[in-house]
Structure formats: C-alpha cells, structure tokens
C-alpha atoms as one frame of an Amber mdcrd trajectory, in Angstrom:
protein
 -21.963  11.427  32.351 -19.783   9.492  34.294 -18.018   7.315  32.274 -16.351
   8.298  28.819 -14.388   5.241  26.719 -11.721   5.713  24.012 -11.463   3.037
  21.962  -8.788   2.882  19.610  -4.872   4.466  21.229  -4.622   6.200  17.904
  -3.354  10.641  17.387  -7.091  11.313  17.943  -7.851   9.513  20.659  -5.095
  10.650  23.059  -6.141  13.979  21.919 -10.136  13.221  22.735  -8.946  12.085
  26.095  -7.004  15.263  26.522  -9.691  17.994  25.677 -12.035  15.871  27.857
  -9.835  17.031  30.740  -9.361  20.336  29.674 -12.586  21.141  29.316 -13.376
  20.264  32.757 -14.778  16.235  32.624 -14.274  14.783  35.851 -15.326  11.111
  35.644 -13.522   8.104  34.357 -11.877   8.643  31.226 -10.621   5.016  29.320
  -8.631   4.489  26.842  -8.326   0.992  25.090  -5.744   0.283  22.426  -5.566
  -3.024  20.509  -1.289  -2.355  20.639   0.852  -2.945  23.972   2.889   0.453
  23.517   1.814   3.569  24.361   0.354   5.485  21.875   2.919   7.347  20.126
   3.402   9.197  16.749   3.379   6.917  13.381   4.218   9.441  10.438   8.484
   8.786  11.496   7.452   5.204  11.100   8.543   5.709   7.776  11.558   8.058
   7.288  13.149   8.291  10.667  12.708   4.931  12.042  13.237   3.703   8.786
  16.901   5.541   8.169  18.170   6.018  11.804  16.086   3.936  13.885  13.903
   5.871  17.134  13.701   5.146  20.652  10.076   4.028  21.896  10.143   6.881
  24.638  11.228   9.251  21.776   7.729   8.303  19.218   5.770   8.409  22.183
   2.540  11.011  21.750   2.613  10.933  25.475   4.856  10.837  28.487   3.844
   7.798  29.886   3.199  10.135  33.169   1.099  11.869  31.582  -1.587   9.499
  31.925  -1.331   9.213  35.138  -1.152  12.433  36.312  -4.982  13.365  33.771
  -6.172  10.492  35.178  -6.210   8.508  32.008  -6.712   4.773  32.556  -5.393
   2.734  29.379  -5.898  -1.028  28.286  -3.547  -2.008  26.098  -3.200  -5.124
  24.219  -6.513  -5.203  24.196  -8.738  -5.573  20.901 -12.989  -3.899  20.851
 -14.037  -6.612  19.114 -17.679  -5.617  19.700 -20.111  -2.840  20.831 -23.345
  -3.126  22.312 -24.801  -0.055  22.608 -27.907  -1.412  24.338 -26.447  -1.928
  27.235 -23.469   0.626  26.980 -20.306  -1.401  26.739 -17.223  -1.984  24.963
 -16.879  -5.944  24.544 -12.951  -6.872  24.281 -11.264  -9.850  22.594 -10.871
 -11.849  26.277 -14.774 -11.498  26.776 -14.059  -8.222  29.327 -17.224  -5.370
  29.040 -16.067  -2.325  29.618 -19.260   0.245  30.528 -19.301   3.736  28.854
 -21.971   6.781  29.265 -19.843   8.247  26.169 -17.769   6.572  23.499 -15.276
   8.067  21.441 -14.555   5.922  18.196 -10.602   6.541  17.371  -9.570   3.017
  15.967  -8.270   4.423  12.773  -7.410   2.045   9.730  -5.376  -0.870   8.661
  -3.767  -1.387   5.923  -4.369  -3.656   3.139  -2.754  -6.664   2.307  -2.281
  -8.549  -0.634  -3.719 -11.757  -0.908  -1.333 -14.489  -0.280  -0.729 -17.925
  -1.517   1.481 -20.597   0.161   4.893 -20.157  -1.933   4.689 -16.436  -1.039
   7.106 -14.974   0.764   6.122 -12.080   3.127   4.779  -8.785   1.930   5.579
  -6.272   4.070   3.484  -3.115   5.091   4.154  -0.675   7.406   1.715   0.636
  10.326   3.031  -0.198  13.528   6.347   0.143  15.155   6.304  -3.613  15.230
   6.444  -3.310  11.106   9.118  -0.255  11.220  10.959  -2.623  13.197  11.084
  -5.335  10.418  11.780  -3.656   7.298  14.072  -1.851   9.496  16.207  -5.016
   9.933  16.399  -5.883   6.520  17.041  -3.224   4.288  20.647  -3.220   4.020
  22.814  -1.293   1.718  23.142  -3.649  -1.967  19.745  -5.087  -1.423  17.052
  -4.785  -3.468  13.807  -3.348  -2.603  10.355  -3.713  -4.245   7.700  -1.485
  -3.858   3.664  -2.243  -4.841   2.086   0.770  -4.723   3.514   4.367  -5.018
   0.850   6.097  -2.132   2.675   8.358   0.206   3.714   5.605   2.701   5.046
   3.856  -0.344   7.307   6.836  -1.124   8.650   7.613   1.654   9.607   4.150
   1.927  11.234   4.510  -1.428  13.165   7.770  -0.722  14.029   6.454   2.587
  15.515   3.119   1.178  17.528   4.605  -1.024  19.485   7.421   1.040  19.967
   3.159   3.256  21.884   2.436  -0.325  19.135   0.042  -1.152  17.963  -0.208
  -5.072  14.454  -0.088  -5.010  11.715  -0.689  -7.814   8.941   0.500  -7.618
   5.041  -1.226  -8.583   2.492   1.201  -9.759  -0.963   0.409 -11.495  -1.703
   3.981 -12.222  -0.314   5.632 -14.617   1.733   7.912 -12.445   2.738   8.032
  -8.930   0.027   9.431  -6.523  -1.748   9.609  -9.646  -5.959   9.379  -7.863
  -4.644  11.286  -4.913  -3.245  14.440  -6.862  -3.888  13.844 -10.814  -1.072
  13.122 -13.496   0.450  16.817 -13.352   2.228  16.157  -9.717   1.800  12.662
 -10.018   4.018  13.533 -12.632   6.729  15.512 -11.018   6.974  13.021  -7.994
   7.822  10.189 -10.668  10.779  12.636 -11.937  11.823  13.019  -8.621  12.302
   9.475  -7.928  13.877   8.979 -11.244  16.375  10.980 -10.646  17.205   9.867
  -7.107  17.960   6.298  -8.665  14.615   5.133  -7.933  12.799   2.789 -11.110
   9.163   3.375 -11.715   7.396   1.147 -13.251   3.594   2.318 -13.825   0.223
   1.043 -15.524   0.981  -2.544 -14.351   0.522  -4.723 -11.814   1.823  -7.811
  -9.967   0.556 -11.486 -11.223   2.347 -13.386  -8.588   4.782 -13.551  -6.114
   7.365 -16.652  -5.097   9.492 -17.532  -2.785  13.388 -18.021  -4.073  15.879
 -18.420  -1.366  15.473 -15.700   1.432  13.832 -13.071  -1.323  11.065 -13.606
  -4.037  10.304 -13.462  -7.801   7.469 -11.472  -9.303   5.727 -11.916 -12.368
   4.403  -8.732 -13.610   1.911  -8.016 -15.847   3.858  -6.737 -18.877   5.532
 -10.216 -18.530   8.566  -9.154 -16.828  10.089 -10.689 -13.981  11.901  -8.782
 -11.034  13.624 -10.674  -8.239  13.737  -8.937  -4.920  15.230  -9.087  -1.440
  12.283  -7.357   0.378   8.679  -6.357  -0.762   6.764  -4.531   0.532   3.466
  -3.034  -0.171   1.483   0.329   0.418  -1.506  -0.368  -1.475  -3.999   1.756
   0.746  -6.353   1.610   4.093  -9.125   0.542   4.949 -11.264   1.864   8.581
 -11.071  -0.228  11.076 -15.124  -0.392  11.702 -15.713  -4.451  11.932 -15.738
  -4.427  15.448 -19.316  -2.499  14.889 -20.957  -4.475  13.078 -25.167  -4.790
  14.855 -23.655  -2.247  17.089 -26.224   0.275  15.071 -23.373   2.936  14.620
 -23.825   3.308  10.789 -20.592   2.749   8.923 -20.010   3.517   5.051 -15.519
   3.374   4.536 -15.624   4.971   7.946 -18.054   5.733  10.902 -20.884   7.660
   9.252 -20.964  11.366  11.350 -22.794  14.097  11.160 -20.984  18.032  10.880
 -20.353  18.268  14.776 -18.729  14.476  14.232 -22.029  12.289  16.343 -22.931
   9.007  14.827 -26.590   7.483  14.479 -26.594   6.545  17.844 -26.505   9.019
  21.012 -23.558   9.205  23.279 -21.026   8.313  20.255 -18.863  10.146  17.955
 -15.728   9.385  16.047 -13.149  11.117  15.011  -9.168  10.346  12.805  -8.788
   7.694  10.047 -11.892   5.950  11.119 -14.681   9.125  11.069 -16.745   9.992
   7.741 -18.204  13.417   8.116 -20.213  15.652   6.490 -17.962  18.607   5.790
 -19.779  21.903   5.146 -16.694  23.817   3.544 -16.782  21.246   0.844 -20.282
  20.204   0.716 -19.535  16.266   1.119 -19.428  13.886   3.016 -15.327  12.795
   3.234 -12.442  10.919   5.423  -9.011  12.138   5.868  -6.657   9.586   7.246
  -3.839  12.533   8.161  -2.006  13.760  11.313  -3.465  17.136  11.409  -7.174
  16.151  11.098  -6.797  13.230  13.218  -5.633  16.071  16.168  -8.549  18.604
  15.585 -11.289  15.887  15.408  -9.933  14.169  18.373 -10.774  17.820  20.198
 -13.738  18.752  18.364 -15.472  14.981  18.855 -14.919  15.493  22.760 -15.809
  18.551  22.779 -18.983  17.460  20.911 -19.656  14.121  23.599 -19.573  16.984
  26.201 -22.947  19.025  24.450 -20.298  21.714  23.294 -19.976  20.520  19.750
 -19.840  22.153  16.088 -19.893  21.476  12.957 -15.948  20.725  12.166 -15.422
  22.172   8.397 -11.425  22.750   8.533  -9.394  23.041   5.608  -7.600  19.441
   4.921  -3.634  19.395   5.356  -1.192  16.994   5.183   2.766  16.774   4.436
   5.135  14.592   2.948   9.331  14.421   2.996  10.920  12.725   0.030  14.440
  13.761  -0.308  14.772  17.110   0.036  11.342  17.671  -1.207   8.656  18.957
   1.381   5.745  18.938   0.008   2.839  20.610   2.210  -1.001  19.986   0.835
  -4.314  21.547   2.110  -7.735  21.496   0.700  -9.343  18.321  -1.286  -8.145
  17.408  -4.856 -10.596  14.758  -5.791 -13.028  15.154  -8.163 -11.162  18.820
  -9.462 -11.982  19.710 -13.005  -9.755  22.514 -13.241  -5.707  22.154 -12.482
  -3.109  24.972 -12.764   0.692  24.446 -11.989   1.699  27.427 -11.149   5.183
  26.940 -10.554   7.007  23.946 -12.024  11.385  23.141 -11.823  13.430  20.213
 -10.592  13.116  21.867  -6.366  10.128  23.809  -6.341   6.419  23.263  -7.872
   3.078  24.503  -7.014  -0.271  23.311  -8.234  -3.627  24.240  -7.317  -7.347
  22.189  -8.050 -10.573  23.496  -8.845 -14.272  22.856  -8.643 -17.497  24.388
  -9.087 -15.777  27.456  -9.355 -13.803  28.083  -6.440 -10.305  26.897  -5.706
 -10.815  23.961  -3.354  -6.622  22.414  -2.907  -3.251  23.395  -3.523  -0.051
  21.473  -3.398   3.191  23.423  -2.268   6.860  22.253  -2.905   9.035  23.910
  -0.762   6.617  26.631  -1.249   5.947  27.891   2.353   4.131  31.063   1.716
   2.268  29.873  -0.987   0.702  27.901   1.038  -0.482  29.668   3.696  -1.862
  32.108   0.718  -3.611  29.316  -0.454  -4.802  27.318   2.246  -6.714  30.839
   3.460  -7.775  31.054  -0.159  -9.662  27.498   0.293 -10.832  28.350   3.498
 -12.712  31.982   2.316 -13.523  30.146  -0.648 -11.812  32.408  -3.337 -13.698
  31.923  -6.782 -11.286  29.750  -9.345 -10.413  32.521 -11.650  -9.069  35.200
  -9.052  -6.018  32.728  -8.312  -5.544  30.424 -11.588  -3.634  31.627 -14.476
  -4.152  29.551 -17.747  -5.284  26.667 -15.843  -5.746  23.426 -17.497  -8.609
  21.509 -17.776  -8.368  17.507 -16.641  -8.437  15.112 -19.476  -9.209  18.178
 -21.845
C-alpha cells in the first residue's frame, strides 16, 4: 500500500492521518476537504465562537505546519462527488481523479435544512465556520431569535443568545427538548433550565409557514400562534454525507455500513466518525454516533484497520454539552432504553441512568463528574441494572 486518501477534513479524518504516520506508514497521505480552511474544531461554533468570536487559527485541529511536517498533502475546497472503486479513484468536483490504494471515508454529516419557499427568509443552520460568523453578525442584544428544533445544537445556540442579550423562542415538535435523545425526564430538566434563563420553549408544535417581513420573518405555528423574529435558525438534525458513494459498491444505510473493525463492504475502504454506522459488540447493535470523542477514536482505529492492525471498535460513546452553568456529560446509549432511574435532581445537578436488557446502558450527569466516571465503567463492564439503580421507573409506565 503506497497511497492512502482520507476524504473529509473532519476530526475523524485528521486523526486517521495522524494515526497512519504514528503506526509507521511512509507512503503518500492525501486529505481531501470540501471546505477552504484547514480542518477545524466544530463544538466551539455554537458556544465560544458565537459568544466572543474565535480566530480561525485557534479553531484549527492542527497547526498549518503539522501537515507539512507529517507529509500530509491537503486538497482544500475540493468536494468528492464520486468514488470509482473499480479503478480505486476519488473523483472531485472539478473532474480531477485522486487514486488510492487505501481509503478512509470521513465525510461526516451535514445539517438538515427546512423546505424553502419563494418568499421565505433565510433560515440559519450551524455547521461551518462561515455559518457561525454569519449568525454571530446578526445576534445583537434586544433582537428576537427563533430556533426551530430543541436538540443539542439548538439549545447551545439558545443559551449563547441569551448570554448575548437576545430574546429567544425555541419551537420543538416533541413534548420536551432532547426527548428523542434522552427521554422525557431529562428533557424536562433541560426545559426548566432554559425557561429559568429566560427562553420561551414551545413544545408539541411545528412551524407551518415562514414568511419574510422587512429584515425579519413571521412564523405561523401549528397551534395557530404567529411569532415575529429578527433571526430564524434551525437545528433539526443532520444526515450522513454519503451521496457521493452512490453506485460505488460501498454499502450505505443511514451512514456507511461497517463491520466491527470499521472496514466496509469494499476491500481497502474504511469509514470513521459521523458518517460511519458500525456494529458495536458492547451494545450488540449497529449504531452511528455524531460526537467528538467517537470521531477521534474511530479515525485512529480505522487507520489501524487499513494497515492490517484492526480490531473490533467497542468504545462507550461519550459526549458533552455546556449550557449556562450546566455541564452535561453523557456516556453510553439512551436509545431504546426500557428503564430510567433519576438518581439526583435539583436546579443545579442531575444524574439519570438508562437500562435495557437488564444492564445499565447509559448515564446523564450534569455537574456530576465523579458519577460520570463511575457509570462509564459500569457500562463498559456491563454491570447489571439492579446493581446500580434505585427505584427505577419504566419509561411509559
């Protein structure tokens, strides 16, 4: 293997390139990115970058000289549009073909966008540095921001906007924020957190129409209410960036389908990060995880697999979100949980456990770092639910 190509200027992509060099690969490494900037960190885009502004050099995942020092060739502003696995080449949007012996797919995900009509104003999303700069330019004290979707990105933007002095309304189709990710109990705690900080949270409601009004917008909601806004932003989820793989033979279904070692249906091709859907033996299910730590670990593990040093990737998923003074950390899986136990709950602190199949599967810890370490170990060691829960309540029961 002489040439390895990494497609995606993402966290997973950079760590894959780094791991290749650390494991002694001396051939050509090329990193292809659709963005014009060197790979950068995305979590600050909804927090520090919106609140204070952050220079691009401080967001970079690696200093510019790192790429030179490690002989990583970058192709910036070049989107992959097709994969020719028969000839082992990545086809770029300018028609250039980049040949490979081994390939890392790390194209991540892209935000879902709301359908647009002729008279609709622009609805901001937040994924890139350009998105963050554009949104920050409009976020002035006293303005009204309406956020569609109460997921993690939406709530982080809401918290930042309140710190900047904006009025904020959040529209959520579910019964509580984060309900689909973390359940009604935890979602209710976050709703109270935001309402206590001055955010209006409107749940079980959708946006029927968005119309332009001057420099702002007017939204008609499914409950009949009409809301005026200076800024409209949406955080309604993300989709894995796999369109360029159509017809390549790389199997996809809500992501690139991977074996436990992150190899794909095509020999010499691996995937990592938001785009990868793999079998995690620890949870005995196929999962796709859109979080920072997973991208780091998978990028490195995918590189090892490509070099013939692979093994099953069975890490415990971990992610975080900081909103106001609440530092939430989550480990494991909450999806399809059959039981939940609220261990601690007050205005400043929350600890909740999720169980399934008689095992502890996930834990939410807000301002509770010691409990986080304890339950992460319990999930990894597959501790029985009855050994860690007290007075569990069955979801929906």
